[in-house]
C-alpha positions in Angstrom: 138.1 81.8 113.4 136.1 83.7 111.5 135.3 87.2 111.7 133.1 89.6 110.1 134.7 91.1 106.7 134.1 94.7 106.1 134.4 96.1 102.6 136.1 99.5 102.1 134.9 99.8 98.5 131.7 100.8 98.7 131.6 102.3 102.2 133.3 101.1 105.7 130.1 100.0 107.0 129.5 97.2 104.4 129.9 93.5 106.1 130.8 91.3 103.2 131.3 88.5 104.5 128.4 87.4 107.2 128.1 83.6 108.4 126.0 83.7 111.7 124.9 79.6 111.1 128.9 79.2 111.3 129.4 78.6 115.3 132.8 79.7 114.9 131.8 82.8 113.1 129.2 84.0 115.2 131.8 83.1 118.6 134.4 85.0 117.1 132.9 88.3 116.1 129.9 87.9 115.1 128.0 87.7 118.1 129.2 91.3 118.9 128.5 92.5 115.8 124.8 91.3 116.4 124.1 92.7 119.5 124.9 96.4 118.3 123.3 96.4 115.0 120.3 95.3 117.2 120.7 97.5 120.1 120.7 100.4 118.2 117.7 99.1 115.5 115.8 99.0 118.5 116.2 102.6 119.6 115.3 103.8 116.2 112.0 101.2 116.0 111.1 103.0 119.5 111.2 106.4 118.3 109.5 105.2 115.5 106.6 103.4 117.4 106.6 106.3 120.0 105.8 109.2 116.8 103.8 106.1 115.0 101.2 106.4 118.2 101.9 110.1 119.2 97.8 110.8 118.1 96.8 108.0 120.1 97.6 110.2 123.4 97.4 113.3 121.8 94.0 113.3 120.2 92.1 113.4 123.4 94.0 116.6 124.3 92.8 118.2 121.6 89.2 119.4 123.2 91.3 120.8 125.8 93.1 122.9 123.5 90.2 124.7 121.8 89.3 121.9 119.2 85.7 120.7 118.8 85.3 116.8 117.7 83.6 114.5 117.9 83.9 110.6 119.4 83.9 109.7 116.2 86.5 112.3 114.3 88.9 111.7 117.3 88.9 107.6 117.0 89.4 108.5 112.9 92.6 110.2 114.3 93.9 107.9 116.2 93.0 104.8 113.3 94.8 107.0 110.5 98.3 106.6 111.6 97.8 102.5 111.8 96.2 102.4 108.5 99.3 104.7 106.8 101.7 102.7 108.8 100.7 98.6 107.8 100.5 99.8 104.1 103.8 101.3 104.1 105.5 97.9 105.8 105.8 96.1 102.8 107.4 98.9 100.8 109.9 99.4 104.2 110.6 95.3 104.1 111.8 95.4 100.2 114.1 98.3 101.3 116.1 96.1 103.5 118.2 94.6 100.8 118.2 97.3 98.5 119.6 100.0 100.2 121.2 98.1 103.0 119.0 97.9 106.8 121.3 101.0 108.4 121.4 102.9 105.3 117.3 102.5 105.1 117.4 103.4 109.2 118.9 106.5 108.6 116.4 107.3 106.1 113.6 106.1 108.0 114.8 107.7 111.1 115.2 111.3 109.2 111.5 110.7 107.9 109.7 110.9 111.2 110.9 114.9 111.4 107.9 115.2 109.0 105.1 114.2 110.9 106.6 115.9 114.2 106.9 119.2 112.5 103.9 119.4 110.8 102.1 118.1 114.3 103.6 120.7 116.4 102.8 123.6 113.5 98.7 122.1 113.4 98.3 122.0 117.6 99.7 125.9 117.6 96.7 126.9 115.2 92.8 126.9 116.7 91.9 127.7 113.1 93.9 124.3 111.5 90.8 122.2 110.4 90.0 118.6 110.9 90.9 117.5 107.5 94.5 118.8 107.4 94.9 117.2 110.6 93.5 114.3 109.3 96.8 114.7 106.7 98.7 114.9 109.4 97.9 112.6 111.4 98.2 110.0 108.5 102.3 110.9 107.7 102.6 109.9 111.3 102.3 106.1 109.8 105.9 106.5 109.0 106.8 105.2 112.4 104.7 102.1 111.7 107.2 100.9 108.9 109.9 101.0 111.0 109.2 98.0 112.1 108.9 96.2 109.0 112.0 97.2 108.5 113.6 96.8 111.4 112.0 93.3 112.0 113.7 92.3 108.7 117.1 93.7 109.0 117.6 91.5 112.5 116.3 88.5 110.8 119.6 88.3 109.1 121.7 89.6 111.5 121.3 86.2 113.8 121.3 82.8 113.8 118.1 80.5 113.5 118.1 79.1 117.5 118.1 82.8 118.6 115.8 84.4 116.6 113.2 84.1 118.6 114.4 85.7 121.6 116.7 88.7 119.1 113.4 89.5 116.9 111.7 89.5 120.2 113.4 92.1 122.1 113.5 93.9 118.6 110.3 94.2 118.6 109.6 95.1 122.3 111.7 97.6 122.6 109.8 98.7 119.7 106.6 98.6 121.6 107.7 100.3 124.6 107.3 103.5 122.3 103.7 103.1 122.4 103.4 103.1 126.2 106.2 105.6 126.5 104.8 108.3 124.2 101.6 107.3 126.1 103.4 108.1 129.8 105.5 111.2 128.7 103.3 113.2 126.6 100.9 114.1 129.0 103.7 115.3 131.6 105.2 117.0 128.7 102.5 118.9 127.7 101.2 120.0 130.8 98.9 117.7 131.7 98.0 115.3 134.9 99.8 112.2 134.5 102.0 109.6 136.0 99.0 108.0 138.0 98.3 111.6 139.0 102.1 112.0 140.8 102.5 115.3 138.2 100.0 117.6 138.3 98.8 120.1 135.7 100.4 122.9 134.5 98.8 126.0 135.1 99.7 127.4 131.7 97.3 125.4 129.9 97.8 122.0 127.6 100.9 122.5 124.9 101.5 119.5 122.7 103.7 120.9 120.8 106.5 120.2 122.9 105.9 116.5 122.4 106.5 117.0 119.1 109.5 118.9 119.3 111.1 116.3 121.9 110.7 113.8 119.0 112.2 115.4 116.2 115.2 115.5 118.4 114.9 111.8 119.6 114.5 111.2 115.6 117.9 113.1 115.0 119.5 111.1 117.0 118.2 108.3 116.0 119.5 109.2 112.8 123.3 109.7 113.8 123.0 106.8 115.9 122.3 104.5 112.5 124.7 106.4 110.5 127.7 105.8 113.6 127.2 102.4 114.6 124.8 100.5 112.6 125.9 97.9 109.7 124.9 97.0 106.0 125.0 93.1 105.1 126.2 93.1 101.5 125.2 89.1 101.7 121.1 90.0 101.9 119.9 90.8 98.2 116.5 90.5 96.8 114.7 91.2 94.4 111.3 92.4 94.5 110.0 90.0 92.2 112.0 87.5 94.6 110.3 89.0 97.3 107.3 89.0 96.9 106.8 85.0 95.9 105.9 84.7 99.4 102.4 86.9 98.8 101.7 83.5 96.6 102.0 80.9 99.5 99.5 80.1 101.9 101.4 80.2 104.0 101.8 84.1 104.6 98.4 85.0 104.4 97.5 82.2 107.3 100.2 83.3 109.8 98.5 86.4 108.7 96.3 85.6 110.2 97.0 85.2 113.4 98.4 88.5 113.4 95.8 89.9 113.0 94.7 88.6 116.4 98.0 89.6 118.1 99.8 92.5 116.7 96.0 93.8 115.2 94.6 93.5 118.8 98.0 95.2 120.5 98.7 98.3 118.7 94.9 98.5 118.0 94.4 98.4 121.6 97.0 100.6 122.3 96.1 103.1 120.3 92.2 103.2 121.5 92.7 102.5 125.1 93.6 106.9 126.2 89.8 107.0 124.0 88.2 104.2 125.5 88.9 105.6 129.4 88.3 108.9 128.8 84.6 108.6 126.7 83.7 105.7 129.6 84.7 106.6 132.9 85.5 110.5 133.2 83.9 113.6 132.3 85.3 117.2 131.9 84.0 119.2 135.1 85.2 119.9 137.3 88.2 121.4 135.5 90.8 121.1 135.3 90.4 117.1 136.0 87.6 116.5 135.9 85.1 113.9 137.4 86.1 109.4 137.2 89.7 107.9 136.0 91.4 110.3 134.4 92.8 108.7 131.0 96.6 110.1 131.2 96.9 108.1 135.0 96.5 104.2 133.4 96.2 104.6 129.4 100.3 103.9 128.9 99.8 100.7 131.4 98.6 98.0 128.3 101.1 99.1 126.0 103.6 98.8 128.6 102.5 95.1 130.1 102.2 93.9 126.1 105.5 95.3 125.2 107.3 93.7 128.3 105.6 90.1 128.0 106.7 89.9 124.0 110.3 89.0 124.3 108.6 86.4 126.9 106.5 85.1 123.7 109.9 84.5 121.7 111.7 82.7 124.2 109.0 80.5 125.5 108.4 79.8 121.7 112.2 78.7 121.5 111.4 76.7 124.0 108.6 74.9 123.7 107.8 76.4 119.9 106.0 78.7 118.3 102.2 76.7 117.6 101.4 76.0 121.7 102.3 79.4 122.7 100.4 81.3 119.6 97.5 78.9 120.5 97.8 79.4 124.8 97.7 83.4 123.6 94.5 83.0 122.0 93.1 80.9 124.5 94.3 83.7 127.4 92.6 86.4 124.7 88.8 85.0 124.7 88.5 84.8 128.3 90.1 88.2 129.2 88.1 89.6 126.6 84.9 87.9 127.9 86.4 89.6 131.1 86.1 93.2 129.5 83.1 92.7 127.7 81.4 91.8 130.9 82.5 94.9 132.7 81.5 96.9 129.7 78.2 95.4 130.2 77.4 96.7 133.8 78.5 100.5 133.0 75.9 102.9 132.2 75.7 105.3 129.7 76.7 109.0 129.9 75.4 111.3 126.6 75.1 113.8 129.1 78.5 113.8 130.6 76.7 113.5 133.8 80.0 113.4 137.0 77.6 111.2 139.0 77.6 108.3 136.0 81.0 108.7 135.8 81.3 108.3 139.0 79.5 105.4 139.4 80.8 103.4 136.0 84.6 104.2 137.8 83.9 101.8 140.6 84.2 99.4 137.8 87.4 100.7 136.3 89.5 98.2 138.4 87.9 95.3 136.7 88.0 97.1 133.1 92.0 97.4 133.7 92.6 94.5 135.1 90.6 92.2 132.1 92.3 94.9 129.7 96.3 94.2 130.7 95.7 90.2 130.4 94.8 91.3 127.2 97.9 93.5 126.5 100.4 90.4 128.0 98.8 87.6 125.9 99.5 89.9 122.8 102.2 90.6 123.4 103.0 86.7 124.3 101.5 85.5 120.7 103.4 88.6 119.0 106.2 87.0 120.2 105.7 83.6 119.2 104.2 84.3 115.9 107.1 85.9 115.1 109.3 82.7 116.1 106.2 80.2 113.6 107.8 82.8 110.0 111.0 81.3 110.0 111.1 78.1 111.3 108.1 77.2 108.2 110.5 78.4 105.9 113.2 76.5 106.9 111.8 74.1 107.3 110.2 73.8 103.7 114.2 74.6 102.7 115.2 71.6 104.5 112.2 68.8 103.3 113.4 69.6 99.3 117.4 69.2 99.8 119.9 66.9 101.2 121.7 67.7 104.5 125.7 68.8 103.9 124.8 69.5 100.2 125.6 72.7 98.3 121.8 72.5 97.4 120.6 72.8 101.6 122.9 75.7 102.0 121.8 77.7 99.1 118.1 76.5 99.8 118.5 78.0 103.4 119.9 81.7 102.0 116.4 81.5 100.1 114.4 80.5 103.3 116.1 83.4 105.3 115.6 86.2 102.6 111.5 84.7 102.3 111.3 84.2 105.7 112.1 88.4 106.1 110.1 89.4 103.0 107.4 87.2 104.9 107.7 88.9 108.1 107.2 92.3 106.6 104.0 91.2 104.6 102.4 89.5 107.4 103.2 92.5 109.8 101.5 94.8 107.0 98.7 92.9 106.8 98.7 92.6 110.8 99.2 96.5 111.5 95.7 96.4 109.8 94.0 95.1 112.7 95.2 98.5 114.3 93.1 100.5 112.2 89.9 98.3 112.4 90.1 98.1 116.0 89.6 101.9 116.9 87.0 102.5 114.1 85.2 99.4 115.8 84.4 101.8 118.8 83.2 104.4 116.7 81.2 102.9 114.7 79.1 106.3 113.0 76.0 103.6 112.4 75.9 103.3 116.1 74.9 106.2 117.9 75.6 104.8 121.8 79.4 104.7 122.1 79.2 102.6 124.7 77.0 99.9 122.8 79.5 100.4 119.5 82.3 99.2 122.7 80.0 96.0 123.4 79.7 94.9 120.0 83.1 95.1 118.9 84.7 93.4 122.3 81.6 90.5 121.0 83.8 90.4 117.7 87.0 90.5 118.6 86.1 87.9 121.1 85.0 85.3 118.3 87.8 85.9 115.7 90.2 85.6 118.8 88.3 81.8 118.7 88.7 80.5 115.5 92.7 81.9 115.0 92.9 79.6 117.9 90.9 77.1 116.3 93.6 77.5 113.1 96.4 77.5 115.1 95.6 73.8 116.0 94.3 72.1 113.3 96.6 73.7 111.2 100.1 73.4 113.5 99.6 71.3 116.4 96.8 68.5 115.4 98.8 67.0 112.4 102.4 69.2 112.4 105.2 66.9 111.2 102.9 65.7 108.0 102.1 69.4 106.9 105.1 70.9 108.1 108.0 68.6 108.5 108.6 70.1 112.3 107.1 68.9 115.5 105.3 71.2 117.4 108.4 72.4 119.4 109.8 73.3 116.9 107.2 75.3 114.9 
């Protein structure tokens, strides 16, 4: 049996021989190496996601710390990290073949110190202007870039029949960082949280505490990558070769689907604390106000979406990514209509009347229930779309070559490199949805925030219908003729 060979000529963490598709190699040591790299990749990505979405919940506390920002300004602070994170996903993907997965995880982990320490400094100074907050929020986008490099790296470690589950676990561990930051930040900063089990601190809100905690976790993730992760010397690709996927029609079709799944997940995760705060709560009487306090429940959506993502990968491995993706979009249509119906029952409350907040709070259980179902569907869809990507590139390589030939082996190696590049491109485009969703809830041309929320959910429903139709038409109606694969294999 072959075991992974470590080359000491560069550094001791470069693996020269890596053949996960070889069953003897995989069972003879490849599996344990891949699992170790997966574990620490998940941890680093988890911290990155938490830093990326730190503004999603901290923005709702800025008013309590003395900053006077409008709802539109707060939603922009929430959206900016998602925009920068989506743009960084392309260079982060290309960095893995250039520098090595381990090396880039070290660099990207250390870069998380920039947004965390700047955040800690700004929130302690009540004179910090809004534009400075915007710049600091934008730097949090480096946490979003971590996802692309992590997924591209893990894609190289696993054989094709295990990629769905491995990528699902890797992504879920990262996505769970969104839920945990929304769960723990209110507690760390002195606000009430965890369904009201933790009471608010008498000393007020201290947002800098969360920033310092995650700066420490960033250092820990950097050290773990240095000590226990590996680079694969077999992963080589030029930027020109990687960018070839941009010219392929398949990349952009899958990107449209991923906007619907991941764009919704990250956008809703970022917007949910403010949606609850603006529609179901008013600040009087202090300290917890009247209605539904956002910090009690804001973390649930991201948590549900994160936990269902690996199930999406597992179901896609078993029944086919296209089928699972279609079912996810159908569920998203149904449950978004449920949320829209609930929102239509709410009464606008521009005067922050406690009586109106109390009346709106009666609809919150239905709103939350439908919304959590949407999150569950996005998580499953995220996993299934990411299963489709390597499957389609592998099918293309197999259609062009004969089995058992050197050409087939070379084509499959190229397909793995290109599918890793595609993961980054599609992830980058999909993350743009995380920027657009919060902005849709705070449309500057709509005076009433509740009216903007209704319009946004209407548009989202129409988009999910389009994605469902696209999935059926391209990947289920005639999959063998179009892709050389049966529906269960895509």
